[in-house]
C-alpha positions as CSV (number, residue, x, y, z in Angstrom):
1,X,131.7,170.1,-145.3
2,X,133.5,173.0,-145.4
3,X,132.2,176.6,-146.1
4,X,133.4,179.4,-147.7
5,X,132.6,183.3,-146.6
6,X,133.6,184.6,-150.4
7,X,131.5,184.2,-153.4
8,X,133.8,184.0,-156.5
9,X,133.1,184.0,-160.3
10,X,133.9,181.3,-162.2
11,X,137.3,182.8,-162.2
12,X,139.8,185.5,-161.2
13,X,142.7,187.0,-162.7
14,X,145.6,184.9,-161.5
15,X,143.6,182.1,-160.3
16,X,145.1,178.8,-161.2
17,X,143.1,177.1,-163.5
18,X,143.0,173.4,-163.1
19,X,144.1,170.2,-161.2
20,X,147.0,169.9,-163.6
21,X,150.6,169.7,-162.8
22,X,151.9,173.0,-161.6
23,X,154.7,174.6,-159.7
24,X,154.1,177.6,-157.5
25,X,157.2,179.5,-155.6
26,X,157.2,182.3,-153.2
27,X,159.1,185.4,-152.7
28,X,158.4,188.8,-150.8
29,X,157.9,192.0,-152.7
30,X,160.9,194.2,-153.3
31,X,160.7,196.5,-150.1
32,X,161.9,199.7,-152.2
33,X,159.2,199.2,-154.8
34,X,156.5,201.8,-155.0
35,X,153.7,201.3,-154.5
36,X,154.3,198.7,-152.3
37,X,152.0,196.1,-153.8
38,X,151.4,193.3,-156.8
39,X,148.3,192.8,-158.4
40,X,147.3,189.1,-159.0
41,X,148.0,187.6,-162.5
42,X,150.9,189.8,-163.7
43,X,154.0,188.4,-164.8
44,X,157.2,189.5,-162.4
45,X,160.8,189.3,-162.0
46,X,162.7,188.0,-159.0
47,X,165.0,191.5,-158.8
48,X,168.6,190.7,-156.9
49,X,169.7,194.3,-156.4
50,X,169.5,197.4,-157.0
51,X,167.2,200.9,-156.2
52,X,164.4,198.5,-155.0
53,X,166.2,196.0,-153.1
54,X,165.7,192.3,-153.2
55,X,162.4,190.2,-154.0
56,X,159.7,190.9,-156.9
57,X,158.9,194.0,-158.9
58,X,156.5,193.9,-161.9
59,X,157.8,193.0,-165.2
60,X,156.8,196.4,-166.1
61,X,159.1,197.7,-163.8
62,X,162.4,199.6,-165.6
63,X,164.3,198.2,-163.3
64,X,164.0,194.8,-164.7
65,X,166.8,195.8,-167.5
66,X,166.5,192.6,-169.6
67,X,166.4,190.3,-166.5
68,X,164.3,186.8,-166.9
69,X,160.5,186.5,-166.4
70,X,160.0,184.2,-163.0
71,X,156.5,183.6,-163.1
72,X,153.1,185.4,-162.8
73,X,151.5,186.5,-159.3
74,X,148.7,184.0,-158.3
75,X,145.1,184.8,-157.0
76,X,144.8,185.1,-152.9
77,X,141.7,185.1,-151.7
78,X,143.1,185.9,-148.2
79,X,144.1,189.4,-149.8
80,X,141.4,191.8,-149.0
81,X,142.7,194.6,-150.7
82,X,142.4,192.5,-154.1
83,X,146.1,192.5,-154.7
84,X,149.5,191.5,-152.4
85,X,150.3,194.9,-150.7
86,X,153.5,195.2,-147.9
87,X,155.6,192.7,-146.7
88,X,154.3,189.8,-147.6
89,X,154.8,186.3,-149.0
90,X,153.8,186.4,-152.7
91,X,152.8,183.1,-154.3
92,X,154.2,182.9,-158.1
93,X,152.9,179.8,-160.5
94,X,156.7,179.2,-162.6
95,X,155.0,176.4,-164.4
96,X,151.0,175.4,-164.8
97,X,147.8,176.9,-166.3
98,X,146.5,180.1,-165.0
99,X,144.0,182.7,-165.8
100,X,145.5,186.3,-167.0
101,X,144.5,189.2,-169.1
102,X,145.5,189.1,-172.9
103,X,144.9,192.3,-174.5
104,X,144.0,190.9,-178.0
105,X,141.7,187.6,-179.3
106,X,143.9,184.1,-178.4
107,X,142.8,180.8,-179.8
108,X,143.1,177.0,-178.2
109,X,146.6,175.9,-179.1
110,X,148.6,179.5,-180.2
111,X,151.9,180.2,-178.8
112,X,151.5,182.7,-175.6
113,X,153.9,185.6,-174.9
114,X,154.8,188.0,-173.0
115,X,154.9,192.0,-174.2
116,X,158.2,193.0,-173.5
117,X,158.5,196.1,-171.1
118,X,154.4,195.5,-170.4
119,X,153.6,193.1,-168.5
120,X,150.6,192.6,-170.6
121,X,149.9,188.9,-172.3
122,X,148.9,188.4,-176.2
123,X,149.6,185.8,-179.2
124,X,151.8,188.1,-181.1
125,X,155.3,186.9,-181.3
126,X,157.2,190.0,-182.8
127,X,159.5,191.3,-180.4
128,X,157.9,189.5,-177.2
129,X,159.1,186.9,-175.0
130,X,157.2,183.1,-175.6
131,X,156.1,182.1,-172.1
132,X,153.6,179.3,-173.2
133,X,150.8,178.3,-174.9
134,X,147.1,179.7,-175.1
135,X,144.3,176.7,-173.7
136,X,141.2,178.9,-174.3
137,X,139.6,180.7,-177.0
138,X,138.4,184.0,-176.5
139,X,137.4,185.0,-180.1
140,X,137.9,188.2,-181.5
141,X,138.0,191.3,-178.7
142,X,139.2,194.7,-178.4
143,X,139.8,195.1,-175.0
144,X,141.6,192.6,-172.1
145,X,139.5,189.5,-171.6
146,X,140.6,186.4,-169.3
147,X,141.8,183.4,-170.7
148,X,143.8,180.5,-169.3
149,X,147.5,180.6,-170.3
150,X,149.7,177.1,-169.6
151,X,152.9,179.2,-168.7
152,X,155.9,177.4,-168.9
153,X,159.6,178.8,-169.3
154,X,161.4,175.5,-169.0
155,X,160.7,173.9,-172.4
156,X,159.8,174.8,-176.3
157,X,156.4,173.9,-176.0
């Protein structure tokens, strides 16, 4: 029987939510990104060039300039700092269910959106990019709360 040294909460930001169909890709952090790190459970863009170089940058970065969302960074228990730091491969969920923070209350089945320019997730459509469907009910909230996002940019879900 395997034993693990970590005791986790029931869910972590960026944790894959279940064993349903999913796709996880990887890339490195853009070498010119300051600070040179990425949090778990954040939307990222795959940057091809420019001042920060090729690699992943957070969706909040000004370097996005209308680019496309690549995916959501996946929780990695081997990262002692609690985030991806430095020149390393970063796992990114590009399709599937993942725990993220939502800025407002959501209901199961609501469309999920990425708030343009912030990288935060919501169920409010106005001016935001559709990225999937919420899989949990959070109730009415006034601060960030963990919710399961079924992330899918390839279909009208």
